[in-house]
C-alpha positions as CSV (number, residue, x, y, z in Angstrom):
1,X,-27.7,-7.1,34.2
2,X,-27.0,-10.5,32.7
3,X,-28.2,-9.4,29.3
4,X,-25.7,-6.5,29.5
5,X,-22.9,-9.0,30.2
6,X,-23.8,-11.1,27.2
7,X,-24.5,-8.2,24.8
8,X,-21.5,-6.0,25.5
9,X,-18.8,-7.5,27.7
10,X,-18.6,-11.1,26.3
11,X,-18.3,-10.0,22.6
12,X,-15.5,-7.5,23.7
13,X,-13.6,-10.3,25.4
14,X,-13.9,-12.6,22.5
15,X,-12.7,-10.0,20.0
16,X,-9.6,-9.1,22.2
17,X,-8.9,-12.8,22.6
18,X,-9.0,-13.4,18.9
19,X,-6.8,-10.5,18.1
20,X,-4.2,-11.7,20.6
21,X,-4.2,-15.1,18.8
22,X,-3.9,-13.4,15.4
23,X,-0.9,-11.5,16.6
24,X,0.8,-14.7,17.9
25,X,0.0,-16.5,14.6
26,X,1.5,-13.6,12.6
27,X,4.7,-13.6,14.8
28,X,5.0,-17.4,14.2
29,X,4.9,-17.1,10.4
30,X,8.1,-18.2,8.8
31,X,10.9,-20.8,9.2
32,X,12.4,-21.5,12.6
33,X,15.6,-23.6,13.2
34,X,16.1,-25.7,16.3
35,X,19.0,-24.3,18.4
36,X,18.6,-26.3,21.7
37,X,16.6,-29.0,23.4
38,X,16.2,-28.6,27.2
39,X,18.7,-25.6,27.1
40,X,21.4,-27.9,25.6
41,X,22.7,-26.5,22.3
42,X,22.6,-28.8,19.4
43,X,25.2,-29.1,16.7
44,X,24.2,-27.1,13.7
45,X,24.4,-29.5,10.8
46,X,23.7,-29.1,7.1
47,X,20.1,-30.1,7.7
48,X,19.1,-28.9,11.2
49,X,15.6,-29.7,12.6
50,X,13.2,-27.0,11.8
51,X,9.6,-25.9,11.8
52,X,7.9,-23.7,9.3
53,X,4.5,-22.1,10.2
54,X,2.0,-21.2,7.6
55,X,-0.3,-19.4,10.0
56,X,-3.0,-18.5,7.5
57,X,-3.4,-22.2,6.6
58,X,-2.8,-23.5,10.2
59,X,-0.1,-25.8,8.7
60,X,3.4,-26.6,9.9
61,X,6.2,-28.4,8.0
62,X,9.9,-28.9,8.3
63,X,12.6,-31.5,8.9
64,X,13.5,-33.5,12.0
65,X,17.1,-33.4,10.8
66,X,16.5,-36.4,8.5
67,X,12.9,-36.8,7.5
68,X,10.5,-34.2,6.2
69,X,7.3,-33.8,8.1
70,X,4.0,-31.8,7.9
71,X,1.1,-31.4,10.2
72,X,-1.6,-28.9,11.3
73,X,-1.7,-26.8,14.4
74,X,-4.2,-24.9,16.4
75,X,-3.7,-22.1,18.8
76,X,-5.8,-22.8,21.9
77,X,-4.9,-19.6,23.6
78,X,-2.0,-17.1,23.4
79,X,0.4,-19.5,25.0
80,X,-1.2,-23.0,24.3
81,X,-0.7,-24.8,21.0
82,X,-2.0,-28.3,19.8
83,X,-0.1,-29.9,17.0
84,X,-1.7,-32.8,15.1
85,X,0.2,-36.1,14.6
86,X,3.1,-35.6,12.2
87,X,3.1,-37.1,8.7
88,X,6.7,-37.9,7.9
89,X,8.9,-39.4,5.3
90,X,10.8,-42.5,6.4
91,X,14.5,-42.2,5.4
92,X,17.3,-43.6,7.5
93,X,20.1,-41.1,8.1
94,X,23.3,-42.2,9.8
95,X,24.4,-40.1,12.8
96,X,21.2,-38.1,13.4
97,X,18.5,-40.6,14.0
98,X,18.6,-40.1,17.8
99,X,18.1,-36.4,17.5
100,X,15.4,-36.9,14.8
101,X,13.5,-39.2,17.1
102,X,13.8,-37.0,20.1
103,X,12.7,-33.9,18.1
104,X,9.7,-35.8,16.6
105,X,8.6,-37.1,20.0
106,X,8.8,-33.6,21.6
107,X,6.9,-32.1,18.6
108,X,4.2,-34.6,19.1
109,X,3.7,-33.6,22.7
110,X,4.2,-29.9,22.4
111,X,1.4,-28.0,24.2
112,X,2.9,-24.5,25.2
113,X,4.3,-21.8,23.1
114,X,6.2,-18.6,24.0
115,X,9.0,-16.3,22.9
116,X,12.0,-15.7,25.1
117,X,13.9,-12.5,25.7
118,X,16.0,-13.1,22.6
119,X,12.9,-13.5,20.4
120,X,13.4,-17.2,20.1
121,X,10.4,-19.5,19.8
122,X,10.1,-21.9,22.7
123,X,7.8,-25.0,22.4
124,X,7.2,-26.8,25.7
125,X,5.9,-30.3,26.1
126,X,3.5,-32.0,28.4
127,X,6.6,-33.7,30.1
128,X,8.4,-30.4,30.6
129,X,10.8,-30.6,27.8
130,X,11.7,-27.5,25.7
131,X,12.5,-27.0,22.0
132,X,14.2,-23.6,21.4
133,X,14.1,-22.2,17.8
134,X,15.7,-19.2,16.2
135,X,13.9,-17.5,13.2
136,X,15.7,-18.1,9.9
137,X,16.5,-14.8,8.1
């Protein structure tokens, strides 16, 4: 009985789990613009914080509203994500540094990922904060 489990059931489980991750990664592909933090809308500026997923390369990039960043990511399950430390430029931008710092801090601790009823991307952090993104057309 144990051999049957390992020969037939376990491979089926692994295949279906991987296909769910691939679907999620395909849905992530593209550029997403931050629209709210912790359900508080942010003012849309000329250079809003964003995240761009290149799922086939497992790479993210974007802006925190001031500085450009890039990193890698890994889907640990359909709703769990791990983002490597961000590599960023180091500009000083008047009037947006608080938002940029908050965005970067939350990106560094993002560990959950979902899509809400509107199709927006929601990244959750280990300290229960949420970043809500809308896909750019």
